[in-house]
N, C-alpha and C positions, 0 to 999 in steps of 0.2 A: 682205911674204908668205913671203919666203924662210925667214925665223924659225920659222915655224909646219911647215914642211915637215922641218925639221931635228928639231923636237920629236916628231914622228910618226914612229915607227920602221917601216921597211919588214919585211914578212914576211920569215922565214928560209928557209921551207918551200914547196913548189909543190904544186899538183894534176898527178895523172897520171891519163891514161886508160889502163887495163888490160885485157889480154884473159884470161880464164881460160883455164889450159892444159887443163883437162878438158871443159869444156861449150862454150867459147867466148863465153860472154858478156863483154861490155864493160861497165866500172864505172869511175866515178871514185873515186880514194882519195887521201889524203894522204900524200907522200914521207916523213914523219916520224911514223908511227903510235904511240899510247901503248898501244894494245891490238891483238891479232891481228884482222885483217881477213879476213873470209870472203866468197865469193862468195854473192851472194843467191839463185842458184838451186841450186847443187849443194853447196854448204858446203865448198869446197876452199879451203884457205888461200891468200892473195892476198899477204899482207905480214905479217911479224911486228917487233914493236920490237926494237931494238937500243941503246938509250940516246940515239942521235941519228937519223941516217936509218936508215930502216928496211931490213929485207931484203925486197927485193921477187921475190916469189916467181912472178909472172905476165910475161907478156909486155908491155913497155913499148909503147903504140901513139904517145902524144904527150905532150909537156909543156905544160900548160894555163897560161895567164898569170895 
């Protein structure tokens, strides 16, 4: 069974729970975004792509497993 675990790669990115700096809305985003991530309530930019890990512009509340 150990063979199958080696064949399936583990994800390199994590999900984050962030808080919008302008309206306080909490939202779950991916730490490596490929597009600009906006707040669902006020359209504030929460994260921008940077080729690898994104630039997170919101307050990070927790890292999700």
